[in-house]
C-alpha positions in Angstrom: 20.9 -205.4 158.7 23.2 -202.6 157.4 26.9 -202.9 157.3 28.8 -199.7 157.9 32.3 -199.6 156.4 34.6 -197.1 157.9 38.2 -196.5 156.7 40.5 -195.4 159.5 43.9 -193.9 159.0 45.5 -191.4 161.4 42.3 -189.7 162.2 42.3 -189.8 166.0 41.2 -186.1 166.1 37.9 -186.9 164.4 37.3 -190.6 165.1 35.2 -190.1 168.3 32.7 -187.8 166.5 32.3 -190.3 163.7 31.8 -193.4 165.8 29.5 -191.5 168.2 27.4 -190.4 165.4 27.0 -194.1 164.3 26.2 -195.4 167.8 23.4 -192.6 168.0 21.5 -193.9 165.1 17.9 -194.6 165.6 18.2 -197.7 163.5 19.8 -200.3 165.7 20.1 -203.2 163.3 23.6 -202.6 162.0 27.2 -203.7 162.3 30.2 -201.3 162.0 33.5 -202.5 160.5 36.3 -200.2 161.6 39.2 -200.9 159.2 42.5 -199.5 160.6 44.9 -199.2 157.7 48.0 -199.2 159.7 47.4 -196.0 161.6 50.5 -194.7 163.4 48.6 -192.5 165.9 46.1 -193.6 168.4 43.3 -194.4 166.0 43.7 -198.1 166.4 43.5 -198.0 170.1 40.3 -195.8 169.9 38.7 -198.4 167.7 39.4 -201.2 170.0 37.8 -199.2 172.9 34.6 -198.9 171.1 34.7 -202.6 170.1 35.0 -203.5 173.8 32.0 -201.4 174.5 29.6 -202.5 171.8 29.5 -206.0 170.2 28.1 -204.5 167.0 31.6 -202.7 166.4 34.2 -204.9 164.8 37.8 -203.8 164.3 40.2 -205.1 161.6 43.9 -204.0 161.8 45.7 -204.3 158.5 49.0 -203.2 157.1 48.7 -199.9 155.3 47.4 -200.5 151.7 45.4 -197.4 150.9 41.8 -196.7 150.7 40.9 -199.0 147.9 42.2 -202.0 149.9 40.3 -200.8 152.9 37.0 -200.6 150.8 37.6 -204.1 149.4 38.2 -205.6 152.9 35.0 -204.1 154.1 32.9 -205.4 151.2 34.3 -208.8 151.6 33.6 -208.9 155.3 30.1 -207.2 155.2 27.2 -209.4 156.5 24.4 -206.9 156.1 21.8 -206.8 153.4 22.8 -203.3 152.5 26.2 -201.5 153.0 27.3 -197.9 153.2 30.6 -196.2 153.9 31.2 -193.6 156.5 34.7 -192.1 156.4 36.4 -191.6 159.8 36.8 -187.9 159.6 33.1 -187.3 158.8 29.8 -187.8 160.7 26.2 -188.8 160.1 22.9 -187.6 161.4 20.8 -189.9 163.8 18.1 -190.7 161.2 20.4 -191.6 158.3 20.3 -195.4 158.5 16.6 -195.5 159.3 15.5 -193.2 156.5 17.7 -194.8 153.8 16.7 -198.4 154.8 13.1 -197.5 154.9 13.2 -196.2 151.2 15.2 -199.2 150.1 12.7 -201.6 151.6 9.6 -199.7 150.5 11.0 -199.3 146.9 13.0 -202.6 146.6 15.8 -200.4 145.6 19.3 -201.6 144.8 20.8 -198.3 145.5 19.4 -195.4 147.6 21.1 -192.0 147.0 20.8 -189.1 149.5 21.9 -185.5 149.6 24.8 -184.5 151.8 26.3 -181.6 153.6 29.8 -180.0 153.2 31.0 -178.8 156.4 33.7 -176.2 156.4 34.4 -174.6 159.8 31.0 -173.4 161.1 29.4 -173.3 157.6 27.4 -176.4 156.6 26.2 -176.3 152.9 23.7 -178.8 151.5 24.4 -180.4 148.0 21.5 -181.7 146.2 22.0 -184.7 143.8 20.6 -184.8 140.2 17.9 -187.5 140.0 18.8 -189.9 137.0 17.1 -193.3 137.6 18.6 -195.0 134.6 22.0 -196.4 135.5 23.7 -195.2 132.3 22.3 -191.7 132.8 23.4 -191.7 136.5 27.1 -192.4 135.7 27.0 -189.8 133.1 25.7 -187.3 135.8 28.7 -188.3 138.0 31.2 -187.6 135.2 29.5 -184.2 134.4 29.7 -183.2 138.2 26.0 -183.2 138.6 26.0 -186.1 141.1 28.6 -187.1 143.6 30.8 -190.1 142.7 31.2 -191.2 146.4 30.0 -194.3 148.1 29.3 -192.6 151.5 25.9 -191.1 150.4 24.7 -194.3 149.0 23.1 -197.2 150.6 23.9 -200.3 148.3 22.4 -203.8 148.2 25.4 -205.8 149.4 25.1 -208.9 147.1 25.6 -206.7 144.0 29.3 -206.9 144.5 29.3 -210.5 144.3 26.6 -210.9 141.7 28.4 -208.8 139.2 32.1 -209.5 140.3 32.8 -206.0 141.4 35.9 -205.2 143.3 38.0 -202.1 144.1 40.9 -201.7 141.7 44.1 -202.6 143.4 46.5 -199.5 143.6 43.8 -197.0 142.6 43.5 -194.7 145.8 41.9 -191.7 144.0 38.5 -192.0 142.3 38.1 -195.6 143.6 34.4 -194.9 144.6 33.6 -193.7 141.1 35.1 -196.6 139.5 32.9 -199.0 141.5 29.9 -197.0 140.8 30.7 -197.0 137.1 31.0 -200.8 137.3 27.8 -201.2 139.2 25.9 -198.7 136.8 26.7 -200.9 133.7 24.0 -203.1 135.2 20.1 -202.9 135.3 19.8 -201.6 138.8 16.9 -199.7 140.5 18.2 -196.4 141.8 16.0 -194.4 144.2 16.6 -190.9 145.7 16.0 -189.7 149.1 14.8 -186.0 149.6 16.8 -185.7 152.8 20.6 -185.0 153.6 22.2 -187.0 156.4 25.9 -187.2 155.8 28.2 -184.5 156.8 31.4 -184.5 154.7 34.0 -182.4 156.8 36.2 -180.4 154.5 39.6 -180.0 156.3 41.2 -178.1 153.5 43.0 -175.0 154.5 42.4 -171.6 152.9 45.9 -171.5 151.4 46.3 -173.9 148.4 49.7 -175.2 147.4 50.9 -173.9 144.0 53.5 -176.7 143.7 52.9 -179.3 141.1 52.0 -182.6 142.7 53.5 -185.3 140.4 51.9 -188.3 142.5 48.3 -186.8 142.5 48.6 -186.1 138.7 49.7 -189.7 138.2 46.9 -191.1 140.6 44.3 -189.2 138.6 45.6 -190.7 135.3 45.7 -194.1 136.7 42.1 -193.6 137.7 41.1 -192.3 134.4 42.9 -195.3 132.7 40.7 -197.6 134.6 37.5 -195.5 134.1 38.1 -195.6 130.2 38.0 -199.4 130.5 34.9 -199.4 132.6 32.4 -196.8 131.0 30.5 -197.4 127.8 31.8 -195.7 124.7 29.1 -193.0 125.0 30.8 -191.6 128.0 34.4 -191.6 126.6 34.1 -187.8 125.6 33.5 -187.1 129.3 36.5 -189.2 130.3 38.6 -187.4 127.9 37.4 -184.0 129.0 38.5 -184.9 132.6 41.9 -186.0 131.5 42.3 -182.7 129.7 41.3 -180.8 132.7 43.9 -182.8 134.8 46.6 -181.8 132.4 45.5 -178.1 132.4 45.5 -178.1 136.2 49.0 -179.5 136.3 50.1 -177.0 133.9 48.4 -174.1 135.8 49.9 -175.2 139.1 53.3 -175.4 137.5 53.1 -172.0 136.0 52.0 -170.5 139.2 54.8 -172.0 140.9 57.2 -170.8 138.3 55.8 -167.3 138.5 56.1 -167.3 142.3 59.7 -168.3 142.1 60.4 -165.8 139.4 59.1 -162.9 141.4 61.5 -163.9 144.2 64.4 -163.7 141.7 65.0 -167.4 141.9 66.6 -169.0 138.7 65.2 -172.4 137.9 66.1 -175.1 135.5 63.3 -176.6 133.4 63.9 -180.0 135.0 63.3 -178.6 138.4 60.0 -177.3 137.5 58.1 -180.3 135.7 58.5 -183.9 135.7 58.2 -186.0 132.6 54.9 -187.4 133.7 52.8 -184.6 132.2 51.4 -183.9 128.9 54.0 -182.7 126.3 52.0 -179.6 125.5 51.9 -178.6 129.1 55.6 -179.1 129.4 56.2 -176.9 126.4 53.9 -174.1 127.7 56.0 -174.3 130.9 59.2 -173.9 129.0 57.8 -170.9 127.0 56.8 -169.4 130.2 60.2 -169.8 131.5 61.6 -168.2 128.5 59.1 -165.3 128.7 57.6 -166.2 125.3 54.3 -165.1 126.6 52.4 -164.8 123.2 53.3 -168.2 122.2 52.4 -169.4 125.7 49.0 -167.9 125.4 48.3 -169.3 122.0 49.1 -172.8 123.2 46.9 -172.3 126.2 43.9 -171.4 124.1 44.2 -174.4 121.8 
């Protein structure tokens, strides 16, 4: 049996499509755990309706605790030999469970990795994963961006979580999947790849990107990186450091873009209104130089 773990939080607009795609699976030996993380819309009621219609659907209503707490709840309650995550605003093709389970059973695999689709509007783009079979090489591929660090395109032998004492880090709600994979890939696992794509990741991002520095997201990424640095082997630390530098540069560029936009409108801004103290000192210095129109010094620091 396969356990499907679905995190649900205020996704009433997409939830029917997601659950219907699971009910349409050609493989019938599964259980679906719908974990409602304190939704304030009708998502919880929709989950309950499906549970009344199909005994394989189970609903857990919990107080809002973030995605990591939902993932942890799901892995603790899972009864299947294998488990996979399907997020409530995405959907899967009818053959996904059957195809991935067939590979897992034939190859006696610990983890089966499949390609996936990124759906944006009417455009669906297939993304192909790199094919590292060595766990250490696989996490390196994830950190380099050659493989997806998500759980929803991976069928995982469920008893690995208990065997290696792997849990989702409490309070880490960005990059939580990658942290779990990094923990799993520290062990001698058999990783097998499917040549098919089944999962449709629905990209809900709008065309207009905010140019305002997001202090919380910046802090969440740093928290994730702190945990990642304690999880991966020393050989991967340069990659972690590179991601950290990119996070600081992203914060810097967003801040400068925001400053430039306000400057073009003739708005006078104090330094404290632009950047919080949570970001890198060099980035704050660059922002200050930009405010003071010291463009040449600003450029030199950016290039360093």
